[in-house]
C-alpha positions as a Markdown table, in Angstrom:
| # | Residue | x | y | z |
|---|---|---|---|---|
| 1 | Unk | 9.8 | 96.5 | 52.2 |
| 2 | Unk | 11.6 | 93.7 | 53.6 |
| 3 | Unk | 9.5 | 91.4 | 55.8 |
| 4 | Unk | 12.5 | 90.4 | 57.9 |
| 5 | Unk | 13.6 | 93.6 | 59.8 |
| 6 | Unk | 16.6 | 93.2 | 62.0 |
| 7 | Unk | 15.6 | 92.7 | 65.5 |
| 8 | Unk | 16.8 | 94.9 | 68.5 |
| 9 | Unk | 16.2 | 94.9 | 72.2 |
| 10 | Unk | 15.0 | 97.9 | 74.1 |
| 11 | Unk | 15.2 | 97.7 | 77.9 |
| 12 | Unk | 12.6 | 99.9 | 79.7 |
| 13 | Unk | 13.6 | 100.6 | 83.3 |
| 14 | Unk | 10.5 | 101.6 | 85.5 |
| 15 | Unk | 10.8 | 103.3 | 88.8 |
| 16 | Unk | 9.8 | 101.0 | 91.7 |
| 17 | Unk | 8.8 | 98.3 | 89.2 |
| 18 | Unk | 10.5 | 95.6 | 87.4 |
| 19 | Unk | 12.2 | 96.4 | 84.0 |
| 20 | Unk | 10.6 | 95.4 | 80.8 |
| 21 | Unk | 12.5 | 94.4 | 77.6 |
| 22 | Unk | 11.0 | 94.5 | 74.1 |
| 23 | Unk | 12.2 | 93.0 | 71.0 |
| 24 | Unk | 11.3 | 95.2 | 67.9 |
| 25 | Unk | 11.9 | 95.4 | 64.2 |
| 26 | Unk | 14.7 | 98.1 | 63.4 |
| 27 | Unk | 13.6 | 100.5 | 60.8 |
| 28 | Unk | 16.4 | 103.1 | 61.2 |
| 29 | Unk | 18.7 | 104.5 | 63.6 |
| 30 | Unk | 20.4 | 107.7 | 62.4 |
| 31 | Unk | 21.8 | 108.7 | 65.8 |
| 32 | Unk | 19.0 | 111.1 | 66.4 |
| 33 | Unk | 16.0 | 108.9 | 66.3 |
| 34 | Unk | 15.4 | 105.2 | 66.6 |
| 35 | Unk | 12.5 | 103.8 | 64.5 |
| 36 | Unk | 11.0 | 100.4 | 65.0 |
| 37 | Unk | 8.0 | 98.6 | 63.6 |
| 38 | Unk | 6.0 | 95.6 | 64.8 |
| 39 | Unk | 2.8 | 93.9 | 63.5 |
| 40 | Unk | 0.9 | 92.9 | 66.6 |
| 41 | Unk | 0.1 | 89.1 | 67.0 |
| 42 | Unk | -3.8 | 88.5 | 66.9 |
| 43 | Unk | -4.2 | 87.4 | 70.4 |
| 44 | Unk | -2.3 | 90.5 | 71.6 |
| 45 | Unk | -4.0 | 92.7 | 69.1 |
| 46 | Unk | -7.3 | 91.7 | 70.5 |
| 47 | Unk | -6.4 | 92.1 | 74.2 |
| 48 | Unk | -4.9 | 95.5 | 73.5 |
| 49 | Unk | -7.7 | 96.7 | 71.2 |
| 50 | Unk | -10.3 | 95.9 | 73.9 |
| 51 | Unk | -8.4 | 97.7 | 76.6 |
| 52 | Unk | -8.0 | 100.8 | 74.4 |
| 53 | Unk | -11.7 | 100.5 | 73.5 |
| 54 | Unk | -12.8 | 100.3 | 77.1 |
| 55 | Unk | -10.7 | 103.3 | 77.8 |
| 56 | Unk | -12.3 | 105.3 | 75.2 |
| 57 | Unk | -9.1 | 105.7 | 73.2 |
| 58 | Unk | -10.3 | 104.0 | 70.0 |
| 59 | Unk | -13.7 | 103.2 | 68.8 |
| 60 | Unk | -15.4 | 99.9 | 69.2 |
| 61 | Unk | -15.0 | 99.0 | 65.3 |
| 62 | Unk | -11.2 | 99.7 | 65.3 |
| 63 | Unk | -8.6 | 97.1 | 66.0 |
| 64 | Unk | -4.8 | 97.7 | 66.5 |
| 65 | Unk | -2.8 | 96.0 | 63.8 |
| 66 | Unk | 0.7 | 97.5 | 63.7 |
| 67 | Unk | 2.9 | 99.6 | 66.1 |
| 68 | Unk | 5.6 | 102.1 | 65.1 |
| 69 | Unk | 7.8 | 103.4 | 67.8 |
| 70 | Unk | 10.0 | 106.5 | 67.8 |
| 71 | Unk | 12.7 | 106.9 | 70.4 |
| 72 | Unk | 15.0 | 109.9 | 70.6 |
| 73 | Unk | 18.6 | 110.3 | 71.8 |
| 74 | Unk | 18.1 | 114.1 | 72.6 |
| 75 | Unk | 14.4 | 114.2 | 74.0 |
| 76 | Unk | 12.7 | 113.2 | 77.1 |
| 77 | Unk | 9.8 | 111.4 | 75.3 |
| 78 | Unk | 9.1 | 108.4 | 73.0 |
| 79 | Unk | 6.2 | 108.3 | 70.7 |
| 80 | Unk | 4.1 | 105.0 | 69.9 |
| 81 | Unk | 2.0 | 105.2 | 66.8 |
| 82 | Unk | -1.0 | 102.8 | 66.5 |
| 83 | Unk | -2.5 | 101.9 | 63.1 |
| 84 | Unk | -5.3 | 99.6 | 62.0 |
| 85 | Unk | -5.0 | 96.9 | 59.2 |
| 86 | Unk | -5.9 | 99.6 | 56.5 |
| 87 | Unk | -2.9 | 101.8 | 57.7 |
| 88 | Unk | -5.1 | 104.2 | 59.5 |
| 89 | Unk | -3.7 | 106.0 | 62.4 |
| 90 | Unk | -5.7 | 105.2 | 65.6 |
| 91 | Unk | -3.6 | 107.4 | 67.9 |
| 92 | Unk | -0.5 | 108.1 | 69.6 |
| 93 | Unk | 0.9 | 107.3 | 73.0 |
| 94 | Unk | 3.6 | 109.5 | 74.1 |
| 95 | Unk | 5.8 | 108.3 | 77.0 |
| 96 | Unk | 7.9 | 110.7 | 79.2 |
| 97 | Unk | 11.2 | 108.9 | 79.4 |
| 98 | Unk | 15.1 | 109.6 | 79.6 |
| 99 | Unk | 16.8 | 110.1 | 76.3 |
| 100 | Unk | 17.6 | 106.9 | 74.6 |
| 101 | Unk | 20.9 | 105.3 | 75.3 |
| 102 | Unk | 22.6 | 102.6 | 73.2 |
| 103 | Unk | 24.8 | 99.8 | 74.6 |
| 104 | Unk | 26.2 | 97.7 | 71.9 |
| 105 | Unk | 23.3 | 96.2 | 70.0 |
| 106 | Unk | 20.8 | 97.1 | 72.9 |
| 107 | Unk | 18.9 | 100.2 | 73.8 |
| 108 | Unk | 18.1 | 101.7 | 77.3 |
| 109 | Unk | 15.5 | 104.0 | 78.5 |
| 110 | Unk | 14.0 | 104.9 | 81.8 |
| 111 | Unk | 10.2 | 105.6 | 82.2 |
| 112 | Unk | 9.5 | 108.8 | 84.0 |
| 113 | Unk | 5.7 | 107.7 | 84.5 |
| 114 | Unk | 3.9 | 110.7 | 82.9 |
| 115 | Unk | 2.2 | 109.8 | 79.5 |
| 116 | Unk | -0.2 | 111.3 | 77.1 |
| 117 | Unk | -2.6 | 109.7 | 74.7 |
| 118 | Unk | -3.2 | 111.8 | 71.7 |
| 119 | Unk | -5.9 | 111.3 | 68.9 |
| 120 | Unk | -5.4 | 111.9 | 65.3 |
| 121 | Unk | -7.6 | 115.1 | 65.6 |
| 122 | Unk | -5.2 | 116.7 | 68.0 |
| 123 | Unk | -7.2 | 115.9 | 71.2 |
| 124 | Unk | -5.1 | 114.6 | 74.1 |
| 125 | Unk | -5.5 | 113.0 | 77.6 |
| 126 | Unk | -2.9 | 113.3 | 80.2 |
| 127 | Unk | -2.3 | 110.1 | 81.9 |
| 128 | Unk | -0.6 | 108.8 | 85.3 |
| 129 | Unk | -0.3 | 112.1 | 87.0 |
| 130 | Unk | -1.3 | 110.3 | 90.4 |
| 131 | Unk | 1.4 | 107.7 | 89.8 |
| 132 | Unk | 3.8 | 110.3 | 89.3 |
| 133 | Unk | 2.9 | 112.2 | 92.5 |
| 134 | Unk | 3.2 | 109.1 | 94.4 |
| 135 | Unk | 6.7 | 108.4 | 92.9 |
| 136 | Unk | 7.7 | 111.6 | 94.1 |
| 137 | Unk | 6.3 | 111.2 | 97.6 |
| 138 | Unk | 8.2 | 107.8 | 97.8 |
| 139 | Unk | 11.5 | 109.4 | 96.7 |
| 140 | Unk | 11.7 | 107.2 | 93.5 |
| 141 | Unk | 12.4 | 110.0 | 91.2 |
| 142 | Unk | 14.9 | 112.8 | 91.6 |
| 143 | Unk | 14.3 | 116.5 | 91.8 |
| 144 | Unk | 16.0 | 116.9 | 88.4 |
| 145 | Unk | 14.1 | 114.3 | 86.7 |
| 146 | Unk | 10.7 | 115.5 | 88.4 |
| 147 | Unk | 11.4 | 119.0 | 86.8 |
| 148 | Unk | 12.4 | 117.6 | 83.5 |
| 149 | Unk | 9.4 | 115.4 | 83.1 |
| 150 | Unk | 7.0 | 118.1 | 84.1 |
| 151 | Unk | 8.5 | 120.6 | 81.7 |
| 152 | Unk | 8.5 | 118.2 | 78.8 |
| 153 | Unk | 4.9 | 117.4 | 79.5 |
| 154 | Unk | 3.9 | 121.1 | 79.3 |
| 155 | Unk | 6.0 | 121.6 | 76.1 |
| 156 | Unk | 4.4 | 118.6 | 74.4 |
| 157 | Unk | 0.9 | 120.0 | 75.2 |
| 158 | Unk | 2.0 | 123.4 | 73.9 |
| 159 | Unk | 3.2 | 121.8 | 70.8 |
| 160 | Unk | 0.0 | 119.7 | 70.2 |
| 161 | Unk | -1.9 | 123.0 | 70.5 |
| 162 | Unk | 0.4 | 124.5 | 67.7 |
| 163 | Unk | 0.1 | 121.3 | 65.6 |
| 164 | Unk | 3.8 | 120.6 | 65.9 |
| 165 | Unk | 3.5 | 117.4 | 68.0 |
| 166 | Unk | 3.7 | 114.7 | 67.3 |
| 167 | Unk | 3.9 | 115.0 | 63.5 |
| 168 | Unk | 6.9 | 117.3 | 63.6 |
| 169 | Unk | 9.0 | 114.6 | 65.1 |
| 170 | Unk | 7.8 | 111.7 | 63.0 |
| 171 | Unk | 8.5 | 112.8 | 59.3 |
| 172 | Unk | 6.5 | 114.0 | 56.4 |
| 173 | Unk | 3.0 | 113.0 | 56.2 |
| 174 | Unk | 2.5 | 111.3 | 59.4 |
| 175 | Unk | 0.1 | 113.5 | 61.2 |
| 176 | Unk | -3.6 | 112.7 | 60.6 |
| 177 | Unk | -3.4 | 109.2 | 59.3 |
| 178 | Unk | -1.5 | 109.5 | 56.0 |
| 179 | Unk | 1.3 | 107.3 | 55.0 |
| 180 | Unk | 4.0 | 108.0 | 57.6 |
| 181 | Unk | 7.4 | 106.2 | 56.9 |
| 182 | Unk | 5.4 | 103.0 | 55.7 |
| 183 | Unk | 2.9 | 102.9 | 52.9 |
| 184 | Unk | 0.0 | 100.6 | 53.1 |
| 185 | Unk | 1.7 | 98.2 | 50.8 |
| 186 | Unk | 4.8 | 98.2 | 53.0 |
| 187 | Unk | 2.8 | 97.2 | 56.0 |
| 188 | Unk | 1.1 | 94.5 | 54.2 |
| 189 | Unk | 4.3 | 93.1 | 53.0 |
| 190 | Unk | 5.4 | 92.9 | 56.7 |
| 191 | Unk | 2.6 | 90.7 | 57.7 |
| 192 | Unk | 5.3 | 87.8 | 58.4 |
| 193 | Unk | 6.9 | 90.0 | 61.1 |
| 194 | Unk | 5.2 | 89.1 | 64.3 |
| 195 | Unk | 7.5 | 90.6 | 66.7 |
| 196 | Unk | 5.9 | 93.2 | 68.9 |
| 197 | Unk | 6.3 | 95.8 | 71.5 |
| 198 | Unk | 3.2 | 96.4 | 73.7 |
| 199 | Unk | 2.6 | 99.2 | 75.9 |
């Protein structure tokens, strides 16, 4: 696997907050799903791992090494896959967002606030419901997007229970810590790519 992935920029609009832009390594864009990959710089890895450990999302002996992102042109969610240095899946972060849009060489999304943390053994934790409720009260999110975000969240929880989500959207052998679209040797070959996208 080439250690010099093409770099792309993804702009994430946030309701009532400043926009964030991420530079990530492009793996594939087939017009249905955009896949990116980043090896997390050491300082960022340490900070992010400590935060996730403190929140009970990963164990104290685990450390985030790489991040794979999956964005969809026809879905109201994105999936972030976290792995350690041995290529073991640590968990998945699911963002409820608007479908991906492309403008030339750049990509656009709007964060609809609701999130899920999903463990490799199919447990999940719903996040940011209070922030979503506040955004509705403040008129930051339209009625249409409120409905879409809530329906998408319920659909995802149902698909987790049926073992469809997230593995069914990521490709063969990605659910439960397997190889995913990168093998362990591929990830080690990408050590030189230190561009990262951090949630």
